[in-house]
N, C-alpha and C positions, 0 to 999 in steps of 0.2 A: 504493500500500500504506500510506503514511503517513497517509492520510485515515481509516484504521480504528484508529489508535493512540489509546488512552485518554490524555488529558492528565494523568491522575493517576499514570501509571507513570513518565514521564520529563518533567521540566520543562525549559524551554529553557536555564536557567542550569546545569543539571547536567552533569557530565562523563561521558564514555563509560567503561563498565566493560570491562576486557579479558575475552576469552572464557574464560581459565583463570587460575589463580593462579600466575604466574611470579615468581621471585625478582627484585626490582629490583636493579640494580647500583648501587654507590656509586662516586663518582669515585676513591676510594682503591683500589677493585678494579682500576682501570686502571693505576695507577702506584705503588701503595703497596708496602710490604715484604711478602714472602711470610711469613705467620705459621707458627709451629709447626715441627715437625721434618721434615715431608714436603717432599721436594725436587721432586716432580712431582705432577701431577694424578692419575695412575693410582694411586700409592701413597696419596694423600690420600683418594680415594674408597674404596679397599680398606679403609683403617683406619676411615673414618667409617661405613661400612655393612657391615662384617664380610664383605667379599668375599674369597674365597680368592685371586683374581688378577684384575687389570683391565688392559685395554689401550685406549687412546684412539684413536678413529677420527674421520673427518671428518663423519660423520652416523650416525644410527641405521640408516638404510637401507644405508649403506656397511658398517656392522658386520654387518648381515644378509647382504649379498652375500659378505663375507669368510667368515662362518660357513658358508654354503652351499657356497662354493668349497672350503673346507677339508674338509668332510664328503664332498663328491662325489669329491674326490681319494682319500679313504680308502675309499669304496664306489662305484667307477665304474660298477657294474652297476645302480645305482638312480638314478632320475631323477624321482620324483614327490615333491611337497611338499604336505602337507595343511594348510590354514589355515582359520580361521573364515570363514564367508561374509560376516560383517559385521566388517570391520576396515579399516585404512588402505589405500587403493589403492597406496601405496608398497610394501607387502608383495608384491602381485602384480607390480609393476614389477621388484622385486628378483629374484623367481623367474624372470621372463622374461629378465632381464639375464644370469642364469647359464645360460640355455639349458635350464632344467628345466621340468617340466610341473606346472601348478597344479591341485590338487584342492580343491574347496570342501566344507567340513563344515558342516552345519546347526548351529544353536544349540539349547540347551535352551529349552523354552517360557518366555518372559518373562525370560530371563537371557542375558548375553553369553558364558557358558561353552559349550564345544563339546558337542554331543550325542554321548554316548559310544556309543550304539547305531549311529548313522550313522558315527562314526569307526571303529568296529570293522569295518564293511562296506567302508570305504575303504582300510584298511591292508592291505598285501600285500607280495609279494616285491619290487616295484619302488619301494616307499616309502622315500625317503631320509630325510625328516624330517617331524615333526609340530610345529606351532607353536601351543601354547596361549598365550592372550593375556590380559594383565592390563589390560583396557580401562579407560581413564580412572582408573587407580590402584586399581581393584578387584581383589582377589586372586582368581585363578581356580584351578580344580582341576587342577593340573599332574600330581599323582600318578595320577589316573584316566586322563588321556590318555597318560601315560608307560607305564603298565602295558600298554595296548593296543599302543602303538608298539613296545615292546621284545619283544612276542611275535613280531613279524615281523622283528626285527633293525633296526628303524628308530631313528634318533636323535631326540632332543627338543631343539628350540631354543625357549627361553622368551622370548616377546616381552614384555619389560618396558619398552618404550620410554616408556610414560607412567607408570611406577611406581617411579622411583628413590626409595628410602626406605621402600617397602612391605616388610613382614616377614611371615614365618610363624614364630611363636615368636621366637627370637633370630636366625633366619637370614634374610638378605635374599632377596626374590624374585630370580629370575634365576639362582639356584644350585640349583634343584630338578631341572632337566633336565641335558642334556649341555653345552649352551652357552646362555648368556643374553645379551641385549643391552638397553641402555638408550639413550635419546635425550637429548642435551643441546641440543636445538633450542629456539627461542623458545617460551615458554609451558609448558615441561616442568619448571619448577622451576629448577634450576641450568642455565645456558646458556653456550655459547660462540658464540652466534647459531646456528651449526650444529655439532654434534658428536655423537659416539656412544661407547659403552663396551661392550666385550666382556668377558664373565666366563665362567670355566670352572674346574672342579675338577681334572679329569684332566690330568696333565702332557703326555700325548700329544696331547690335543685343544688344549691351550694352544700347543704347538709347531706343530701343524698350522695354527692360526689365525695365528700369528706368521709362518709361511712364506707363507701366502696374502696376508696384509697387506703384507708386504715386496715381494711380486711385483706386487700390484695397485695399491697406494696409494703412489705416489712423490711426492716433493716437487714442488709446482707453485706458482711464485711468483705467477702471475696469480690463481689461486683463493684463495690465502692473503691476498693484498692485498684482494680483494673481501670476504672474510669478516671481515677486520680492520676495514674501513670500516663494514660492516654492524653489527658488534658495538659499535663506538663510537657509531653512530647509535642503536642500541638503548639503550645506557646513557644517552644524552641524552634520548631521546624516550619511553621507557617510564616515564611518569609521568602522573598524572591530567590535568594541564593540556594535554598534547599528544596524548593518546590519541584524542580526537575527530577530530583531523586524520589521524594515521597509521593508525588502525584504523577509527574510526567512519565517516569519509567513504567509503573503499573499500567498507565493508560496505553502506552505504546505496545506493551506486551499483550494486553487484551485485544487491541485492534489488529495486531499481527495474527492473533489466533482467530480473528473473525468474530469475536464475541462482543457485540454491541451492548448486550445486557450488562456485562461486567464493566465495560468502558463507561456506561452511563451511571454506574453506581447503583444498579438495580438488583444486585445479588443480596438477598436477605434470607436469614434463617426463619423457618416457620415457627420457631419458639420465640416468644416475646419475654425478655427479662422484665420483672416487676420488682422494684426495690425502692427504698427511700434514698433520694440523693443526699449526700453528706453536707455538713455545714461548711466545710472548707471549700468545696467546689462552688457552693452557692455564694460564699463570700467573694470568690474570684469573679463570678458573674456580677455581683453587686458593685465591685470596684470598677469593672470595665463598663458598667452601664452608663456612667457619667459621660463617656465619650460617644455613646451610640447615637444620640440625636444628631450631633454634628456629622458623624459618619454617614448617616442616612441622608442628611441634607446634601452632602457632597456627592453621594451616589445619584440623587435626584437631579442635581444640576448637570452632572456629566451625562446622564441618560437623556436629558432634554436636548442637549447639544447633539449627541450622537444619533438620537432618534431622527432628528431632522435630516441629518446627512444620509442615514441609511434609507429613509423613505424616498430620497431622490434617486435611488438606484432602481433600475428596471427589474420588475418581478420580485421585489422584496417589500413585504408589509411588516411594520413593527406594531405588535399588538399592544393596545392601551387598556385602560380600565373599561368596565362595562359602560356603554353609552347611555344606558337607561338609569344609571345611579348618579343623581345630582351630588356634587361635592366630593366625588370619589378622588382620593389621592393615594394611589398605591406606592409601594416601595420598589426599588429597582436592583435586586441582587443580580439579575440578568436582564437582557433585552430578549424578548421572544420574537423571533423572525418567522414569518410565514412565507414560504417560497412558492413560486408560481406553479410548480408541479413536482410530483414525487421523484421523478427521475433526476431533475436538476438538484433537488435537495440531497439525494444520495451521492451525486457527483461532488457536490460541495463538501459533504462529510468525508468522502474518500480522500479528498485533497487536503482538507484543512484540520480535521479533528486531530490527526496524529501530530500536527505541528505544535500542539500545546499553546495555541494562540488565542484560546478562549471560546472557540466554537465547539459545540457539543449538542446533546439532546437533554431536554428536561426529563423524559422517561423514554425508554427504548420502544415501547409498543403501547397500543390500547390494551386494557387489562386482559381480555380473553385471548390475546395473541402471545402471551408468555407461556411457553411450554412448562417452565419451571413451576408455575403457580396454578397449574390445571386443577390441582386438588382443592383449591380455595376459591376459584373463580368459575361461575357457571358457564357451561359451553354456550357459544353463540354461533349461529350459522354465518356463512360468508357474507350474506346480504344484510345481516343485522348491524346496527350501529354505524351506518355509513359515514356520518359526520365525524365521529370520534376516530374512526380508522383513517379517514382522509386527513384529519388534523395531525394524527400521529405520523403520517407519511410525509407531511410537508413542513413540519415545524423544526426550527433550529433554536438553540439558545446561544447567546453571546454574552460572555462574562462582562459584568460591569465593574470589575475590580479596578481600583486605581493603579494597579500594576500593569494594566494594559494601557501603555502610554499612547500619546496622540500620534506619534510617528508610526508605531506598529498598527494602530487602528486605521490610519490612512492606507497602509499597504493591504490590510485586510479588506477594506472596502474595494480596493482595486481588484483583489482576487475574487470577490463576490461578483463583480461585473464581468470578469474575464471568462467566466464559465461559458 
């Protein structure tokens, strides 16, 4: 694959660009004094992002498991969960972990939002929850999905795993539905290496989530030691000089093996760890949190400039927030590019992904097209979910990391046109 790479895109001396814009940690985050009046990460996040309530979990997936468990205990007669057909495979794994039935909703043409006509047909008396998703920080239409879900008495869980800091007006995403969750995993902005956040307005739902969390996520010294060592390694290695080794080399190996699932970071264990995140890791997050708003603002400014340039290229569309959501202000860990056709998208991937220049995939496939997850995703025939499959075949992600400098971005734009 590397033989097809244009030498003008990536020069040998250049460093690898991370796939998303994650907040680098400073050494003072590991051992410094906790700033401000907040004594814990949950209260710090609630204050920083105007969340009515926050609870820290060991991962975004764990937060989803706890939310589903809490809701299923409140509505034991319901067992179906409706999710977008193009989303993270961990969502399907979480639904299966809870013993619930996954239902896949098609997307709107050319957008990651759920197709409301299809969603209306899927919602019924057995629907426990609907999961509108803010894919890659883009604000989705939660209100439209919620109106359909609530007609049948279903709950709305807002998947804001990739959208911490996104807003609708002055309100954070994750607060429009009944329960929201965010991820604090690597590459999601603020990170504990692995972590998650639950949010809810209703006191009864907060209490239900707390009970479920206390029952499912106990302290586990082994897991916490592992995550602590991984967080320290992240703090040391997430820097331009080392990304070629810790990210670029595994990426090239996966692509040489023809494994796009591995290259996209979509290889997940079917077992979900559930444990309490330790105080030290949370204190690292709290110390880093003070720099996050400025980092998000910088990403937004850079994305605004680069979006305008990318949209001037023929056959490239940069996806923004849902046009039906007034006041939507998403975050920009990546720019989602929709290419004119699937063949051209694949040619661009073949030339550019291996270069480590920031081009990649949000997820490798629509959910039913992962062979690895056939046991947790219901089978769909080839004619089903046409919009989700078309979206999966034509989308690219472009890192919005500050380490993709302007000179390299200009060369990347030229390579996108040269196809």
